[in-house]
C-alpha positions as semicolon CSV with decimal commas, in nm:
position;residue;x (nm);y (nm);z (nm)
1;M;5,598;10,497;11,169
2;K;5,721;10,144;11,230
3;I;5,573;9,803;11,156
4;L;5,695;9,499;11,348
5;M;5,740;9,180;11,149
6;I;5,813;8,872;11,360
7;T;5,991;8,586;11,192
8;D;6,218;8,288;11,222
9;N;6,398;8,051;10,990
10;Y;6,186;7,895;10,718
11;A;5,930;8,170;10,687
12;E;5,759;8,155;10,348
13;D;5,992;8,375;10,140
14;L;5,721;8,561;9,946
15;E;5,499;8,607;10,251
16;L;5,787;8,781;10,428
17;L;5,948;8,977;10,144
18;Y;5,641;9,100;9,954
19;P;5,487;9,269;10,263
20;Y;5,831;9,390;10,378
21;Y;5,894;9,583;10,057
22;R;5,531;9,685;10,003
23;L;5,517;9,845;10,349
24;Q;5,843;10,030;10,280
25;E;5,700;10,158;9,951
26;A;5,404;10,291;10,150
27;G;5,640;10,486;10,376
28;Y;5,667;10,260;10,680
29;E;5,984;10,140;10,851
30;V;5,971;9,761;10,886
31;V;6,159;9,606;11,177
32;L;6,232;9,233;11,152
33;A;6,234;9,065;11,492
34;G;6,346;8,710;11,555
35;E;6,461;8,499;11,845
36;K;6,792;8,690;11,819
37;G;6,872;9,021;11,649
38;G;7,144;9,064;11,388
39;V;7,115;8,705;11,270
40;T;7,092;8,593;10,909
41;Q;6,801;8,359;10,862
42;K;6,686;8,173;10,555
43;G;6,338;8,150;10,416
44;K;6,169;7,824;10,328
45;Y;6,319;7,840;9,977
46;G;6,660;7,966;10,086
47;V;6,628;8,344;10,049
48;P;6,841;8,505;10,324
49;Y;6,725;8,794;10,541
50;E;6,864;8,946;10,859
51;T;6,675;9,017;11,178
52;D;6,710;9,367;11,319
53;V;6,628;9,287;11,682
54;S;6,520;9,012;11,915
55;W;6,148;8,992;11,982
56;D;6,250;8,999;12,352
57;D;6,371;9,357;12,303
58;V;6,065;9,514;12,139
59;V;5,749;9,660;12,286
60;E;5,418;9,701;12,110
61;T;5,396;10,074;12,184
62;D;5,687;10,145;11,946
63;F;5,491;10,016;11,646
64;V;5,172;10,096;11,455
65;G;5,116;9,744;11,319
66;L;5,226;9,381;11,321
67;M;5,290;9,141;11,034
68;I;5,330;8,765;11,072
69;P;5,450;8,573;10,764
70;G;5,361;8,210;10,715
71;G;5,573;7,913;10,617
72;W;5,720;7,685;10,877
73;A;5,838;7,967;11,108
74;P;5,500;8,014;11,283
75;D;5,515;7,661;11,424
76;K;5,833;7,760;11,611
77;M;5,741;8,119;11,697
78;R;5,415;8,022;11,869
79;R;5,614;7,838;12,136
80;F;5,773;8,157;12,271
81;D;5,592;8,342;12,550
82;Q;5,731;8,679;12,435
83;V;5,585;8,628;12,086
84;K;5,243;8,542;12,229
85;T;5,263;8,841;12,466
86;L;5,351;9,076;12,178
87;V;5,068;8,948;11,958
88;K;4,820;8,982;12,244
89;A;4,943;9,337;12,317
90;F;4,894;9,440;11,952
91;N;4,545;9,293;11,958
92;D;4,455;9,452;12,292
93;S;4,559;9,793;12,156
94;G;4,356;9,739;11,837
95;K;4,659;9,777;11,610
96;P;4,648;9,601;11,272
97;I;4,772;9,242;11,272
98;G;4,845;9,077;10,939
99;Q;4,859;8,699;10,923
100;I;4,898;8,484;10,615
101;C;4,902;8,110;10,552
102;H;5,033;7,926;10,862
103;A;5,076;8,251;11,060
104;G;4,736;8,177;11,212
105;W;4,914;7,931;11,440
106;V;5,077;8,226;11,617
107;T;4,749;8,411;11,671
108;I;4,583;8,087;11,783
109;S;4,852;8,037;12,048
110;A;4,817;8,401;12,154
111;G;4,447;8,331;12,218
112;I;4,306;8,616;12,009
113;L;4,091;8,443;11,745
114;K;3,778;8,337;11,933
115;G;3,476;8,466;11,740
116;K;3,692;8,629;11,469
117;Q;3,627;8,591;11,094
118;V;3,952;8,464;10,936
119;T;4,116;8,273;10,657
120;S;4,441;8,080;10,628
121;T;4,589;7,799;10,430
122;P;4,322;7,526;10,429
123;G;4,581;7,304;10,601
124;I;4,515;7,479;10,935
125;K;4,142;7,535;10,890
126;D;4,062;7,288;11,168
127;D;4,313;7,454;11,403
128;M;4,154;7,794;11,335
129;S;3,802;7,661;11,390
130;N;3,904;7,473;11,706
131;A;4,043;7,803;11,840
132;G;3,696;7,954;11,801
133;A;3,753;8,141;11,475
134;I;3,504;8,140;11,187
135;W;3,706;8,025;10,886
136;H;3,639;8,133;10,526
137;N;3,804;8,014;10,206
138;E;3,862;8,366;10,069
139;P;4,175;8,548;9,945
140;V;4,156;8,796;10,233
141;V;3,932;8,839;10,536
142;V;3,924;9,150;10,754
143;D;3,771;9,139;11,100
144;G;3,843;9,457;11,292
145;N;4,220;9,482;11,331
146;I;4,295;9,130;11,203
147;V;4,371;9,092;10,833
148;S;4,418;8,733;10,721
149;S;4,503;8,567;10,393
150;R;4,557;8,217;10,253
151;W;4,882;8,194;10,055
152;P;5,128;8,374;9,824
153;K;4,895;8,414;9,525
154;D;4,667;8,623;9,749
155;L;4,943;8,870;9,844
156;P;4,816;9,164;9,630
157;A;4,467;9,150;9,787
158;Y;4,617;9,087;10,133
159;M;4,849;9,387;10,125
160;K;4,582;9,615;9,981
161;A;4,349;9,522;10,267
162;Y;4,623;9,543;10,532
163;L;4,730;9,889;10,414
164;E;4,368;10,010;10,419
165;V;4,325;9,892;10,780
166;L;4,666;10,033;10,875
167;E;4,602;10,372;10,720
168;K;4,265;10,403;10,899
169;S;4,437;10,305;11,223
170;V;4,712;10,569;11,193
171;G;4,480;10,835;11,056
172;K;4,606;10,849;10,698
173;A;4,275;10,748;10,539
């Protein structure tokens, strides 16, 4: 079973790598998709990682879940129609979507947060609320298929909640 992780340069290093390895430990294949596949990108603090594929070349039906790391990458990713289309497709199919920190910008631009209970870094609280979401200052908030979290120190609670939602979704729980 595969998880899609969309990313770009300057993703928050921990918010990309912690879920990436935690999902692998849980038995999932994680596919990193960026603007171009086979490209070495650098995280916000300089940690390199390589994309597997372009987000233009993936389809939601090949994956059981979606992860969106925060950092500065979401501000760029949300400008791409294919990214917004992918996020909307995952949401429409009810598959788990993980968003942490600034990743909420991507789900805002995809138009999927109206009426949803969420959290994020407090820096985008107004953006989340203006998109129609109900924002909470909590380590992790789960609303249906959307699992949201604030920042790196919340990663253990975030991944525990995401894996619980994912395992219910794929029938492991």
